[in-house]
C-alpha positions in Angstrom: -0.5 -0.1 -0.1 1.2 3.3 -0.9 1.2 6.3 1.3 -1.8 7.7 -1.0 -3.4 4.8 -0.2 -2.6 5.0 3.4 -3.8 8.6 4.0 -7.1 7.9 2.2 -7.1 4.5 5.2 -7.0 6.5 7.6 -9.4 9.1 7.0 -12.1 6.3 6.3 -11.1 5.5 10.1 -10.4 2.2 9.1 -11.8 -0.9 10.7 -12.0 -3.1 8.1 -10.5 -4.9 5.4 -13.1 -4.0 3.0 -11.2 0.0 3.9 -8.5 -1.3 2.6 -9.5 -2.7 -0.6 -12.2 0.2 -1.2 -9.0 2.0 -1.1 -7.2 0.5 -3.9 -9.3 0.6 -6.4 -7.8 3.5 -8.8 -4.5 2.2 -8.1 -6.0 -1.7 -8.8 -7.4 0.0 -12.1 -4.3 1.2 -13.4 -2.0 -2.2 -12.5 -4.2 -4.2 -13.9 -4.7 -2.3 -17.7 -0.6 -1.7 -17.4 -0.9 -5.9 -17.4 -3.1 -5.1 -21.0 0.1 -5.9 -23.7 0.4 -9.7 -21.7 -3.6 -10.5 -20.5 -4.8 -9.2 -23.7 -4.3 -12.1 -26.4 -6.2 -14.6 -23.4 -9.5 -12.5 -23.9 -12.2 -13.0 -26.8 -10.9 -12.4 -30.0 -12.8 -9.4 -31.9 -15.9 -11.3 -33.8 -16.3 -13.6 -31.6 -19.7 -14.9 -30.2 -19.3 -14.9 -26.6 -20.7 -16.0 -23.8 -20.0 -13.8 -20.3 -21.2 -15.4 -16.9 -20.1 -15.3 -13.2 -22.2 -15.7 -10.1 -23.5 -12.6 -7.7 -20.9 -9.5 -8.2 -19.1 -11.3 -11.1 -22.4 -11.7 -13.0 -23.3 -7.8 -13.4 -19.7 -7.4 -14.5 -20.4 -9.8 -17.0 -23.6 -7.9 -17.6 -21.4 -4.9 -18.1 -18.7 -6.7 -20.4 -20.9 -7.6 -22.4 -23.3 -4.5 -23.4 -19.9 -2.7 -23.8 -18.1 -5.1 -26.0 -21.6 -5.6 -28.6 -21.3 -1.6 -28.3 -18.2 -1.9 -29.1 -18.5 -3.8 -32.7 -16.4 -6.8 -31.2 -19.4 -8.8 -31.4 -22.2 -10.4 -30.2 -22.0 -10.7 -26.4 -24.1 -12.1 -23.8 -24.6 -12.3 -20.5 -25.6 -15.1 -18.0 -25.9 -15.8 -14.4 -23.8 -19.2 -14.6 -27.0 -21.3 -13.1 -29.1 -20.1 -16.1 -26.6 -20.4 -19.1 -28.6 -21.4 -22.2 -27.4 -24.6 -23.0 -27.3 -26.0 -26.5 -26.7 -22.1 -27.8 -23.5 -21.8 -29.7 -21.1 -19.6 -28.7 -17.2 -19.4 -29.9 -15.7 -18.9 -26.5 -17.1 -19.0 -22.7 -15.9 -16.3 -20.7 -15.6 -16.7 -16.7 -15.3 -14.3 -14.1 -14.9 -15.7 -10.5 -12.8 -13.9 -8.0 -12.3 -17.3 -6.2 -12.1 -20.0 -8.5 -14.0 -22.3 -6.8 -18.0 -21.3 -7.3 -19.3 -24.9 -8.0 -21.5 -22.9 -10.7 -19.2 -21.9 -12.7 -17.2 -24.5 -12.6 -19.7 -27.1 -13.5 -20.8 -25.3 -16.7 -16.7 -24.6 -18.0 -16.8 -28.7 -17.7 -20.2 -29.3 -20.2 -19.0 -25.7 -22.3 -15.7 -27.5 -22.8 -17.0 -30.7 -22.9 -19.5 -29.2 -25.9 -16.4 -27.9 -27.8 -16.0 -24.4 -26.6 -13.1 -22.6 -25.8 -13.3 -21.4 -21.9 -11.8 -18.4 -21.0 -11.6 -17.6 -17.2 -10.2 -14.3 -14.6 -9.9 -15.6 -11.2 -7.8 -14.1 -8.3 -6.7 -17.6 -6.9 -4.5 -18.9 -8.2 -4.0 -22.9 -8.3 -8.1 -23.4 -8.2 -10.3 -25.3 -9.7 -11.8 -22.8 -12.7 -7.9 -21.7 -12.8 -6.6 -25.5 -14.0 -9.9 -26.5 -16.0 -10.8 -23.1 -18.4 -8.1 -23.2 -21.7 -7.1 -19.9 -20.8 -6.6 -17.7 -17.6 -6.3 -14.3 -16.6 -5.2 -14.4 -13.0 -5.1 -11.6 -11.3 -3.5 -12.5 -7.5 -2.7 -8.2 -7.2 -6.7 -7.4 -6.8 -7.5 -10.7 -4.6 -9.3 -10.0 -1.5 -9.9 -11.1 2.3 -13.1 -9.0 2.9 -16.1 -11.9 1.6 -17.5 -8.1 0.1 -16.1 -7.7 -3.3 -15.3 -4.6 -4.0 -11.6 -4.3 -5.8 -11.6 -7.3 -7.8 -15.2 -6.7 -9.7 -14.0 -3.7 -10.7 -10.3 -4.3 -11.9 -12.0 -6.7 -13.5 -14.7 -4.8 -15.9 -11.4 -2.0 -16.1 -9.0 -4.4 -17.4 -12.3 -5.6 -20.2 -12.9 -1.9 -21.1 -9.1 -1.2 -21.8 -9.2 -4.4 -24.0 -12.3 -2.5 -25.6 -9.8 0.3 -26.7 -11.5 1.9 -23.9 -9.0 4.9 -21.7 -9.6 5.3 -18.2 -7.1 7.7 -17.8 -10.6 9.6 -17.0 -12.3 7.2 -14.6 -9.1 6.7 -12.9 -8.8 10.0 -12.3 -12.7 9.8 -10.9 -11.5 7.7 -8.0 -9.4 9.1 -6.8 -11.1 12.1 -7.0 -14.2 10.9 -5.4 -11.8 8.3 -2.1 -9.8 12.0 -1.4 -13.6 13.6 -0.7 -14.8 14.4 2.7 -17.4 12.6 3.8 -20.0 14.5 3.8 -19.8 16.1 0.3 -19.5 12.1 -1.1 -22.8 10.9 0.6 -24.9 13.9 0.6 -28.3 12.9 0.2 -27.7 9.3 0.6 -25.9 9.0 3.6 -29.2 9.3 5.5 -31.3 7.9 3.5 -34.0 5.5 4.5 -33.8 3.3 1.1 -31.9 4.0 -2.3 -32.6 3.0 -6.2 -29.9 2.1 -8.3 -30.7 3.4 -11.4 -29.0 2.4 -15.1 -29.0 2.3 -19.0 -26.4 -0.1 -21.1 -23.5 -1.2 -19.7 -24.6 0.6 -16.0 -27.3 -1.9 -15.5 -25.2 -4.0 -14.5 -23.1 -1.4 -12.2 -26.5 -0.7 -10.5 -27.3 -3.4 -9.6 -24.2 -4.8 -7.7 -24.6 -1.4 -6.5 -28.0 -2.3 -4.3 -26.3 -5.7 -4.2 -23.4 -4.1 -2.2 -25.3 -2.0 0.3 -27.9 -5.0 1.4 -24.5 -7.2 1.8 -22.5 -4.6 3.5 -24.9 -2.9 5.4 -28.2 -5.2 4.8 -29.5 -2.1 4.1 -32.8 -1.8 1.9 -31.7 -0.9 -1.5 -33.3 -1.9 -5.3 -32.0 -2.0 -9.1 -34.2 -1.3 -12.1 -33.0 -0.1 -15.6 -33.4 3.5 -15.8 -36.3 3.6 -18.5 -38.1 0.8 -16.7 -38.1 3.0 -13.3 -40.6 5.0 -13.9 -42.9 1.6 -14.7 -43.9 0.8 -11.1 -40.7 0.7 -8.8 -41.2 4.9 -8.8 -44.5 4.0 -6.8 -41.8 3.6 -3.2 -40.4 7.1 -3.5 -40.4 9.6 -1.4 -39.5 12.2 1.3 -36.8 10.3 2.5 -35.3 7.9 0.7 -33.2 8.4 -2.7 -33.2 7.7 -6.7 -29.3 7.0 -7.8 -28.5 7.0 -11.1 -25.2 5.2 -12.3 -24.2 7.0 -15.9 -27.0 8.6 -18.9 -29.9 10.1 -16.9 -33.4 9.5 -19.5 -34.6 13.2 -20.1 -37.4 13.9 -17.3 -36.5 11.7 -14.9 -34.4 13.9 -12.3 -38.0 15.9 -12.5 -40.5 13.1 -11.5 -38.3 11.6 -8.9 -37.8 15.3 -7.5 -41.6 15.7 -7.3 -42.0 12.6 -5.4 -39.4 13.9 -2.8 -36.9 12.0 -3.6 -33.5 13.0 -3.1 -32.3 12.3 -7.2 -28.3 11.8 -7.5 -26.7 12.0 -10.2 -22.8 12.6 -11.1 -20.9 13.4 -14.4 -18.4 10.9 -13.4 -17.3 7.7 -14.9 -19.6 5.5 -13.6 -17.2 3.1 -11.9 -16.0 5.7 -9.9 -19.2 6.3 -9.1 -19.4 2.5 -8.3 -16.4 3.4 -5.6 -19.0 6.3 -4.5 -20.7 3.8 -3.2 -18.8 1.2 -2.1 -18.2 5.0 0.3 -21.5 4.8 1.0 -21.5 0.6 2.0 -18.6 1.4 4.3 -20.3 4.5 6.1 -23.6 2.7 6.8 -21.6 0.2 8.0 -19.8 1.6 10.3 -22.9 3.8 11.7 -25.0 0.5 11.6 -21.5 -1.3 14.3 -22.0 -4.0 11.4 -18.8 -6.0 10.4 -18.8 -5.0 6.0 -16.3 -7.8 5.2 -17.8 -11.2 6.8 -22.0 -10.3 5.8 -24.6 -12.9 8.1 -25.5 -15.6 6.1 -22.5 -15.2 3.8 -19.2 -16.9 2.1 -16.1 -16.3 -0.2 -17.4 -18.3 -2.4 -20.0 -20.3 -2.4 -19.2 -23.6 -2.8 -22.4 -26.8 -3.4 -22.5 -30.6 -3.0 -22.8 -31.9 -6.3 -24.0 -35.5 -7.5 -20.8 -36.6 -8.5 -19.9 -35.7 -4.7 -22.5 -37.6 -3.3 -21.4 -40.2 -5.5 
């Protein structure tokens, strides 16, 4: 951890691994992007028909990457929760994201894809794990592994790397994230620190980020959140908006949405920064809420670092 990171962690009144991992996010993005010349040949080739899969946070990063890859003209790209993969559909490659490298649904899916002749690629933080041994090609990112059960740094670094592989320049995103971390807490969390409920919305590639933002607050602070595509928000979910609640838009804001939310009495949150940096701001909210509720954000109730299920093969 460099001096800049240490200063940020101290400002957060550190008491958890999550605080240190959040403080390192922009530097982690820069580190993995610097490895792009080495890692790019392992990622899906332009023009390939690709399925991107994961579980939980990894699935939401898969959704964001799939939308960006198609938008970049790199080829048809679909995202699925690993358990919901449409077996029998033809893909040139399966890209699996898994921090632990041990998630049962992902392991079983890679085995099945390989048996069907589909090229398998994995992005993993932990070496020597089943997924790293099964996949045809492995993008190993041990430098962004985490000790907290709650994922932040690995997920955002993976998406940063995947965005860079599509030709995006993330210099601005990294600068935005550093600014978010350096900002005083009251300013960074204005309008949401004391909200009793937050709904996240996104469009295109940020739908995945909005869903991930909601998950992070539920995991780390047992907090009531919802998430929707921004254009769908007015088709029902707006009915819960009221004074004391907030709607947080990740990225593009549909015309008229801010005014409609304001009319409900809810606070509308939106910043003109890179949406991935805005997710770091959500991570700061997670830390704040966990601290004020005297919760341990590293070890959320009912959760473990990886979901490892007993399969029929294990029982045999």
